[in-house]
N, C-alpha and C positions, 0 to 999 in steps of 0.2 A: 944086567936090570941094576939098574941104579938106586942107590938109597938116600930116604927122605928122612929128617926129624921128625917125629910126632908129640906136638906140642900140646901143654893145657892155655885154658883160655888167659894164663899167665905168661906166656910166654916160656916155657920152661919144660925141658925134653923130657917125656915119660916113656918113648920108645922108639924105635926105627920101623919103619916100611919101606917095601924094597918093589919099586914101580918099573914098569918095561920100559926100558931104552925107547922104542917103537914109540910110544905116546908122551913122552916126556925125557927124551933124548933127540927128539929129531931136529934137522937140520930148518931152521927157518924158510920160510919156502915165499918170497912177495910176490908171486904169479898165483898162487893160491889165497891167497889174503883176498887177490883184487880180485877173483872170480868169483867167492865166496860171498863178499860183502859188497860186491856188484849185483849178485841176485837177492841180497836180503834188502838190498834199499829198492830193487827193480819191484821187489814182490807189495812194498807198502804202498804200491802207487794206487788209486784207485779206478785210473784208465773210464772214468763216469765225463768226461768233458763232451761238449757236445755243441754242434750249433744247428742253427735250422738251413738248409737251402733251397732254393725256389720252390720244390717240389712238394716241403712241409711247410712254406710261410700259408697262411689265410688269405686268400684272397686272389685279385687276377686272371682269370678265367677267363677272363675275354679281353680282345687286343685294345690298346688306350685310344685308337684313332684308325680310321682306315687304312691300309695298305699303302695308297697312291693318290697322288693329287692333294694333299696335305702341304707339302712342302718340307716337310717336317722326316727325319729320318723313320724309316719303320720300326715298329717295336711290335711284342708280341704279347709280353706279358709286364704291368708294374710291379711284379715280383721275380724282375729277373734280376741276377747278381750288379749289376751297374745303378741301378735303381735304387734312390733312396728307402729302407723300408724293405726291400729287396731280400732275397735272400745268400747266403754266404757258399763261394764258388770255392770248392775243394776245402771245407772245414771239418777239423776233427771231428771223429764220432767215436764213440763207445769201443773199448779194445780193451782186452786181457792180457796185461805185461807177464803176468806169470812166467817166471824161467828158474828151471831148478837143474844145478850143475849135476852130473855125474857122482853118485854115491863116493866113489874112489877118493872124486875130488874136495868134495864137504870133509867125509873122515879125517885124508890127509891134512886141509887146513885147520882143522881141530888139535889133530895132534902138535903139527906146529904150533901155535898160537899158548899150548901148553907148555909146549920144549922151550918155548922166548921167555915166559913168566921164571921157569925155574933156571932156566939158566939167567935171569935178571935177578934172580934171588929175594922174586915177587912172592913166590908160589907159598904159603902157607897151609901146613898140612896140620889141623886140630884134631883131638881123641875122639869128642864129641863139640856138641856149641849147644848144650840145654841151658835155658834160660827159665830164669825162677817164675818170671811172669813178662806174660807179652807184651810189655813196654816200650816205647820208642826210647823214651830217656833212657832205659837198661840197658837195651840192644847200644847203644850209641857210646855210653861208656864202656863198654869190655870192646866195643872196636877202636874205639880211641886211646884210649888209658889203658887198658891192661894190654889191649893187642897191639897197639901203640900206628894204628893206620888209619891216613888220611883222608883215603877212598876205598873203596875195592868192592868186587863182586865175590860174595859170600852164596856158596852150594852146599843144601841140603836136603835132604829127602822132605816132600809134600808135607807127609802125616807132620813134621815139626812146624805146627802154625802158630807155636809162641814166638818162633823166629820169624817167620813170613811176616807177620803182623807186626813185626818190631821194625824188622830192616826196611821194609817197602815205603816206608814213609818218611827216610832218613833222604837228605838229599845228595848226599854222596858216595851213599853206599847203596847196591842193591842186594838183590837174593833171587836165587831161582834153582829149582830141582835139578837133579843131576841129567834127568829128560831132557831138560830145557835148555842144556848150556847151548851158546851159539857163540861165533865167530865175534860179531860186533860187541856181546856182552861182555866178553874178555879184553876185548881190546880197547873199551869205553873205562876200563876204571883202571888204576894203576898196578893193581896188587888182587890176588885171588887166593881165597878161603876156602878150604876144602876140608871135608872131615875125613878120616882114614878109611872110612867104610863108602864114601863117594867117591872116594882117589880110584879104589878097589872097584869101582863099579862101571866107571868111566874107562878105566883099564881096558874092562871086559868087554865092553860094547864096540871101542874102536880095534880090539886083537881079537875077541875073544873068536868070529868066524876062523879069521887067520892060523889061528893057532890052531883050530879042529881042521880043518883042511891039510896042515903040515903033519899032523896025526895019521 
């Protein structure tokens, strides 16, 4: 178990927290990063691109001229792909690009990226992140002036509406509930801010079943 400092919103240590080495002390794995990041990008593709082939272009049901005797090449339809205005030969069709890596790979990537932030000293664990009001200026002041962060991903439970409403409007900061934690969101920002409760929740989600199995 690794020990981390728990601080208040002025970066003053208030306690310590023990977190699993499996989640916050794992070795970074570029292969896992690649596979999961690739899947996230692929899954954003709409897959709606399409063109008309010769069967979908209207008109052209009759031969433009008779088969023989005209001195011209034989043609079956003015909507063939080599005609201007004709259909596209072997054009793209709508398709589903969705790809989901195995659960072990997805969890492994999250463990690796959390461990990477911990190793870089870019992981900030706060006791709580309560704002007096859901104002963007208030959140910006806390993050930049008090916590001294240039950019960060903030993780806190969804019911903390004031925090989510305030941070989501900031250009250099993102906010997500713990269940929405994902690889790209962590890699996009230099720092990661967690509440101690959310750190435990993430630890339980990533290693809970494994511990139960060992027992």
